[in-house]
LUMZA-500058 format. One record per residue (C-alpha): residue number from 1; residue in one letter; z, y, x. Coordinates in pm, 1 decimal. Layout:
<rs>
<NUM,'A',<Z,Y,X>>,
...
</rs>
This chain:
<rs>
<1,'M',<1000.2,-15811.6,-2062.6>>,
<2,'T',<744.3,-15971.9,-1847.2>>,
<3,'L',<394.1,-16092.8,-1813.5>>,
<4,'V',<219.6,-16403.2,-1690.6>>,
<5,'Q',<-150.7,-16439.2,-1751.8>>,
<6,'A',<-431.5,-16677.2,-1658.2>>,
<7,'S',<-809.1,-16642.7,-1696.9>>,
<8,'I',<-1098.7,-16876.0,-1622.2>>,
<9,'A',<-1364.1,-16710.5,-1402.0>>,
<10,'N',<-1691.8,-16773.8,-1222.6>>,
<11,'N',<-1819.8,-17014.5,-1499.2>>,
<12,'G',<-1519.9,-17238.0,-1476.2>>,
<13,'K',<-1528.1,-17258.8,-1097.5>>,
<14,'S',<-1210.1,-17038.4,-1057.2>>,
<15,'V',<-882.8,-16977.4,-1244.2>>,
<16,'I',<-690.1,-16658.9,-1181.6>>,
<17,'M',<-309.7,-16619.4,-1246.5>>,
<18,'V',<-133.0,-16288.3,-1235.1>>,
<19,'A',<229.3,-16220.0,-1299.1>>,
<20,'D',<496.4,-15952.0,-1256.7>>,
<21,'R',<836.3,-16035.1,-1107.8>>,
<22,'L',<1065.8,-15910.6,-1389.3>>,
<23,'L',<1335.1,-16178.5,-1457.7>>,
<24,'T',<1584.3,-16221.9,-1737.3>>,
<25,'S',<1922.7,-16340.5,-1618.6>>,
<26,'S',<2195.0,-16483.9,-1852.3>>,
<27,'F',<2548.6,-16592.7,-1810.6>>,
<28,'G',<2608.5,-16726.5,-2160.0>>,
<29,'E',<2671.2,-16609.3,-2505.5>>,
<30,'D',<2967.0,-16380.1,-2411.3>>,
<31,'F',<2762.9,-16181.7,-2177.2>>,
<32,'P',<2451.2,-15970.9,-2230.6>>,
<33,'D',<2124.9,-16073.0,-2068.6>>,
<34,'Y',<1984.7,-15833.5,-1802.0>>,
<35,'E',<1648.2,-15783.9,-1630.9>>,
<36,'S',<1564.5,-15716.9,-1269.1>>,
<37,'E',<1264.8,-15733.4,-1032.5>>,
<38,'G',<1282.8,-16061.3,-837.0>>,
<39,'N',<1203.3,-16097.4,-468.7>>,
<40,'T',<991.9,-16410.6,-531.0>>,
<41,'P',<685.9,-16485.2,-737.8>>,
<42,'K',<721.4,-16633.7,-1091.3>>,
<43,'I',<394.4,-16825.3,-1031.6>>,
<44,'S',<391.3,-17140.5,-820.5>>,
<45,'L',<143.6,-17392.7,-684.8>>,
<46,'W',<143.5,-17772.2,-748.4>>,
<47,'G',<-179.4,-17886.4,-579.4>>,
<48,'N',<-463.7,-17715.7,-755.2>>,
<49,'I',<-230.4,-17613.1,-1054.8>>,
<50,'G',<-49.5,-17283.6,-1112.5>>,
<51,'I',<277.7,-17264.2,-1313.2>>,
<52,'G',<427.6,-16946.4,-1448.4>>,
<53,'F',<730.1,-16876.8,-1663.1>>,
<54,'S',<877.2,-16614.9,-1890.3>>,
<55,'G',<1229.0,-16588.5,-2027.3>>,
<56,'S',<1548.9,-16724.3,-1854.7>>,
<57,'A',<1528.8,-16742.9,-1484.1>>,
<58,'L',<1790.0,-17021.2,-1493.6>>,
<59,'Y',<1570.3,-17244.4,-1709.1>>,
<60,'A',<1260.8,-17150.2,-1493.8>>,
<61,'D',<1433.5,-17293.3,-1197.4>>,
<62,'M',<1561.6,-17603.2,-1382.2>>,
<63,'A',<1205.3,-17672.4,-1510.0>>,
<64,'T',<1051.8,-17628.8,-1167.0>>,
<65,'S',<1298.9,-17873.2,-1022.2>>,
<66,'E',<1185.2,-18131.3,-1284.8>>,
<67,'V',<836.2,-18130.4,-1136.8>>,
<68,'P',<799.1,-18306.7,-804.4>>,
<69,'S',<584.5,-18136.9,-548.6>>,
<70,'S',<386.4,-18463.9,-526.4>>,
<71,'L',<292.5,-18445.3,-900.5>>,
<72,'T',<-37.9,-18267.3,-907.0>>,
<73,'D',<-200.6,-18434.7,-1222.9>>,
<74,'F',<-248.3,-18146.1,-1475.4>>,
<75,'D',<-169.9,-18325.7,-1787.4>>,
<76,'K',<135.3,-18502.6,-1635.6>>,
<77,'V',<274.2,-18163.6,-1513.9>>,
<78,'V',<224.4,-18025.6,-1866.9>>,
<79,'K',<397.2,-18317.9,-2030.8>>,
<80,'K',<694.6,-18308.2,-1777.7>>,
<81,'I',<779.1,-17950.1,-1862.8>>,
<82,'S',<721.2,-17997.3,-2233.6>>,
<83,'N',<971.6,-18290.6,-2223.7>>,
<84,'F',<1209.3,-18069.2,-2025.7>>,
<85,'V',<1197.1,-17791.0,-2285.1>>,
<86,'K',<1243.1,-18029.6,-2583.6>>,
<87,'G',<1539.8,-18195.0,-2405.6>>,
<88,'Q',<1719.5,-17865.1,-2316.4>>,
<89,'R',<1656.5,-17727.6,-2662.8>>,
<90,'D',<1784.8,-18049.3,-2845.1>>,
<91,'A',<2093.4,-18045.6,-2624.4>>,
<92,'I',<2172.9,-17686.2,-2714.7>>,
<93,'I',<2143.8,-17745.5,-3084.9>>,
<94,'N',<2334.7,-18072.6,-3061.7>>,
<95,'N',<2622.4,-17894.3,-2887.2>>,
<96,'E',<2633.8,-17613.5,-3139.6>>,
<97,'V',<2626.7,-17857.7,-3438.2>>,
<98,'I',<2907.3,-18069.6,-3293.6>>,
<99,'R',<3104.8,-17743.3,-3225.8>>,
<100,'I',<3068.6,-17627.9,-3583.4>>,
<101,'T',<3071.6,-17957.2,-3787.2>>,
<102,'G',<3240.8,-18208.8,-3552.6>>,
<103,'I',<2936.1,-18448.3,-3577.8>>,
<104,'A',<2614.1,-18493.5,-3373.6>>,
<105,'S',<2305.8,-18300.3,-3481.2>>,
<106,'K',<2110.2,-18627.0,-3560.8>>,
<107,'E',<2381.7,-18743.1,-3799.9>>,
<108,'F',<2420.5,-18400.8,-3960.4>>,
<109,'F',<2043.2,-18359.7,-4038.5>>,
<110,'L',<2051.8,-18714.3,-4194.7>>,
<111,'T',<2378.1,-18675.1,-4390.1>>,
<112,'S',<2446.4,-18309.1,-4410.6>>,
<113,'G',<2592.7,-18357.5,-4756.6>>,
<114,'V',<2921.0,-18473.9,-4603.2>>,
<115,'V',<2969.4,-18114.4,-4457.0>>,
<116,'P',<3106.5,-17837.3,-4679.4>>,
<117,'E',<2836.0,-17598.4,-4817.0>>,
<118,'P',<2943.7,-17297.1,-4621.9>>,
<119,'V',<2925.4,-17484.5,-4298.4>>,
<120,'R',<2576.3,-17618.5,-4376.0>>,
<121,'E',<2462.3,-17272.2,-4457.2>>,
<122,'Y',<2593.3,-17140.6,-4128.3>>,
<123,'V',<2420.9,-17409.3,-3926.5>>,
<124,'Y',<2085.8,-17371.5,-4093.6>>,
<125,'G',<2114.6,-16996.5,-4060.1>>,
<126,'W',<2184.1,-17029.8,-3690.0>>,
<127,'L',<1886.9,-17273.7,-3652.0>>,
<128,'N',<1654.2,-17022.1,-3819.8>>,
<129,'Q',<1750.3,-16754.6,-3569.8>>,
<130,'F',<1779.4,-16978.2,-3249.0>>,
<131,'H',<1510.5,-16955.0,-2996.2>>,
<132,'F',<1511.6,-17122.4,-2654.0>>,
<133,'P',<1470.5,-16854.5,-2399.7>>,
<134,'F',<1174.1,-17004.2,-2213.3>>,
<135,'Q',<794.3,-17013.0,-2216.8>>,
<136,'C',<548.6,-17152.4,-1965.5>>,
<137,'I',<177.6,-17109.5,-1885.9>>,
<138,'I',<6.5,-17383.1,-1676.9>>,
<139,'A',<-342.3,-17320.8,-1541.4>>,
<140,'G',<-579.1,-17481.3,-1292.2>>,
<141,'F',<-792.6,-17791.2,-1262.4>>,
<142,'D',<-735.5,-18142.3,-1401.7>>,
<143,'K',<-835.9,-18475.8,-1231.6>>,
<144,'D',<-1187.7,-18425.6,-1358.3>>,
<145,'N',<-1209.0,-18078.6,-1208.0>>,
<146,'N',<-1215.7,-17905.5,-1536.6>>,
<147,'A',<-1059.2,-17560.4,-1560.4>>,
<148,'K',<-767.4,-17550.0,-1807.2>>,
<149,'I',<-514.6,-17310.7,-1949.2>>,
<150,'Y',<-213.4,-17449.3,-2144.2>>,
<151,'Y',<96.8,-17298.4,-2304.4>>,
<152,'I',<423.9,-17460.5,-2344.9>>,
<153,'T',<612.2,-17280.6,-2624.4>>,
<154,'D',<1000.5,-17230.7,-2660.6>>,
<155,'D',<1019.6,-17546.0,-2874.1>>,
<156,'G',<823.2,-17762.0,-2618.6>>,
<157,'S',<489.9,-17766.5,-2807.9>>,
<158,'I',<175.2,-17791.4,-2603.5>>,
<159,'I',<-103.6,-17545.2,-2686.9>>,
<160,'S',<-440.9,-17519.8,-2524.3>>,
<161,'A',<-590.9,-17179.9,-2455.9>>,
<162,'T',<-887.0,-17327.8,-2254.1>>,
<163,'N',<-1142.4,-17247.7,-2504.0>>,
<164,'F',<-1059.1,-16884.6,-2509.3>>,
<165,'G',<-1076.0,-16844.9,-2133.8>>,
<166,'V',<-770.0,-16628.3,-2125.9>>,
<167,'G',<-397.9,-16689.2,-2194.7>>,
<168,'S',<-83.6,-16489.2,-2139.3>>,
<169,'I',<288.2,-16510.9,-2213.3>>,
<170,'G',<578.8,-16263.1,-2215.3>>,
<171,'S',<634.7,-15929.4,-2382.7>>,
<172,'G',<335.4,-15781.7,-2213.1>>,
<173,'S',<101.7,-16053.8,-2359.2>>,
<174,'P',<-36.0,-15874.1,-2661.0>>,
<175,'F',<-148.9,-15574.9,-2440.4>>,
<176,'S',<-298.5,-15811.5,-2181.0>>,
<177,'Q',<-490.6,-15999.8,-2448.3>>,
<178,'I',<-606.6,-15680.0,-2602.2>>,
<179,'Y',<-749.8,-15554.3,-2267.7>>,
<180,'F',<-937.4,-15874.5,-2204.9>>,
<181,'D',<-1077.0,-15864.5,-2570.1>>,
<182,'Q',<-1164.9,-15499.0,-2595.5>>,
<183,'C',<-1323.1,-15482.0,-2251.2>>,
<184,'N',<-1534.8,-15782.1,-2320.6>>,
<185,'Y',<-1412.5,-16028.4,-2058.8>>,
<186,'D',<-1650.7,-16305.4,-1982.9>>,
<187,'I',<-1572.8,-16625.5,-1780.8>>,
<188,'S',<-1920.5,-16618.1,-1639.6>>,
<189,'M',<-1832.9,-16298.8,-1432.7>>,
<190,'P',<-1807.9,-16355.6,-1060.0>>,
<191,'E',<-1475.5,-16441.9,-919.0>>,
<192,'I',<-1413.8,-16102.8,-755.5>>,
<193,'E',<-1505.1,-15905.7,-1072.4>>,
<194,'C',<-1268.1,-16134.9,-1276.6>>,
<195,'L',<-987.0,-16077.2,-1015.6>>,
<196,'F',<-1003.1,-15705.3,-1061.0>>,
<197,'F',<-1049.4,-15741.1,-1441.2>>,
<198,'A',<-729.2,-15952.1,-1448.7>>,
<199,'Y',<-540.8,-15701.2,-1228.0>>,
<200,'K',<-633.3,-15421.9,-1462.4>>,
<201,'A',<-518.5,-15619.9,-1770.9>>,
<202,'K',<-183.6,-15657.5,-1605.0>>,
<203,'R',<-161.4,-15281.0,-1528.6>>,
<204,'W',<-262.2,-15214.5,-1891.2>>,
<205,'A',<44.7,-15418.6,-2003.8>>,
<206,'E',<291.9,-15229.2,-1788.6>>,
<207,'A',<333.3,-14901.5,-1967.8>>,
<208,'P',<407.3,-14983.7,-2330.3>>,
<209,'T',<632.2,-15296.4,-2258.8>>,
<210,'G',<818.3,-15231.9,-1935.3>>,
<211,'V',<635.2,-15510.1,-1754.4>>,
<212,'G',<751.2,-15523.6,-1382.8>>,
<213,'L',<555.7,-15312.0,-1136.3>>,
<214,'K',<545.2,-15580.0,-863.9>>,
<215,'T',<242.9,-15802.9,-889.9>>,
<216,'D',<148.0,-16157.2,-761.9>>,
<217,'I',<-191.1,-16329.7,-791.5>>,
<218,'L',<-311.8,-16691.0,-741.4>>,
<219,'I',<-674.2,-16775.7,-729.5>>,
<220,'L',<-737.4,-17156.7,-783.1>>,
<221,'R',<-1083.7,-17302.6,-721.7>>,
<222,'E',<-1277.0,-17595.2,-816.8>>,
<223,'D',<-1312.2,-17703.9,-452.4>>,
<224,'N',<-945.3,-17723.1,-421.8>>,
<225,'T',<-905.2,-17404.8,-223.1>>,
<226,'Q',<-656.3,-17146.3,-321.8>>,
<227,'V',<-586.2,-16782.6,-237.1>>,
<228,'T',<-242.3,-16638.0,-274.5>>,
<229,'I',<-211.5,-16256.1,-293.8>>,
<230,'L',<149.9,-16161.2,-306.0>>,
<231,'N',<295.0,-15807.9,-379.9>>,
<232,'E',<372.2,-15751.2,-12.0>>,
<233,'Y',<30.9,-15846.6,123.1>>,
<234,'E',<-218.3,-15593.6,262.8>>,
<235,'L',<-490.6,-15730.9,24.9>>,
<236,'M',<-279.9,-15638.1,-273.6>>,
<237,'S',<-251.8,-15279.6,-141.9>>,
<238,'E',<-630.9,-15274.0,-123.6>>,
<239,'I',<-667.2,-15389.9,-481.7>>,
<240,'I',<-417.8,-15115.1,-596.8>>,
<241,'N',<-617.0,-14865.8,-394.4>>,
<242,'V',<-943.3,-14954.4,-550.5>>,
<243,'H',<-773.9,-14947.0,-900.3>>,
<244,'N',<-644.3,-14593.9,-830.9>>,
<245,'K',<-985.0,-14474.2,-698.9>>,
<246,'E',<-1153.1,-14610.3,-1018.3>>,
<247,'K',<-890.9,-14426.3,-1241.4>>,
<248,'E',<-963.3,-14097.4,-1054.4>>,
<249,'K',<-1337.2,-14139.7,-1077.5>>,
<250,'T',<-1314.3,-14219.7,-1454.4>>,
<251,'S',<-1089.1,-13912.8,-1506.4>>,
<252,'K',<-1340.6,-13690.1,-1340.6>>,
<253,'I',<-1630.3,-13834.2,-1543.6>>,
<254,'R',<-1435.2,-13776.7,-1861.3>>,
<255,'E',<-1356.6,-13424.2,-1767.6>>,
<256,'S',<-1714.3,-13350.0,-1696.8>>,
<257,'I',<-1837.8,-13493.8,-2025.2>>,
<258,'L',<-1581.4,-13301.6,-2215.4>>,
<259,'N',<-1673.7,-12972.8,-2052.3>>,
<260,'Q',<-2038.3,-13038.6,-2138.8>>,
<261,'L',<-1938.2,-13123.0,-2500.6>>,
<262,'I',<-1750.5,-12783.3,-2522.9>>,
<263,'K',<-2045.7,-12603.8,-2371.3>>,
<264,'N',<-2290.9,-12752.9,-2629.9>>,
<265,'S',<-2071.2,-12678.6,-2922.1>>,
<266,'S',<-2145.1,-12295.4,-2912.0>>,
<267,'G',<-1786.8,-12212.4,-2894.3>>,
<268,'E',<-1681.4,-12425.8,-3185.5>>,
<269,'L',<-1470.6,-12639.6,-2962.5>>,
<270,'R',<-1229.1,-12529.2,-2695.0>>,
</rs>
């Protein structure tokens, strides 16, 4: 369970990334996966590009190591990680097909008729259920200074979320997206308002999905300046404090309105 989200702000002059720190660790098929709060952020900077991952912490580290720190071209970074996912996924499939059938996956898919039917059924059934434990969201500015948000799916496909202005991955993604939609997020909002909006969307995703409580934020800007707000920073404490004050104020307003409604109902409501 996790959440990494990105949103375009300030009429495309800023991009805000928010992530928890919950990580999934795996030691192979014979051991169950487990989740824990990490000590380091899941979103990293490459020039004026932010990269965030969900899924296996091992594959996240491997993917990051595939991207040189000097590579800051948005489209090339996206392609690099996409190719990594495709390569790792194909290698896992190939190893499993060889283990079951004794032949390489490429040969199996071309001439599967040479394999007994029960074995073919097993392989195709396994493939139908197999999902590579990795997703990625890449956000920031390309070489023309255009704000972008891209997904890389578990099969290495590249999907643009730029036109929507918002994108998220992980188990908390549906709740994050619902908050942005239902609360009428608009990329024309000022950066500070978008920052607080994005933080509230992350908090919205925490309760129903078990998204980690620790929060990290990256702000990327058209002028190539960045702001990092880690969970341990004083500024993050201030954001949390403002959020709590808003919740308290909203609660008092709701209580006042309900009391007035009860009063006006001539005793019909209580």
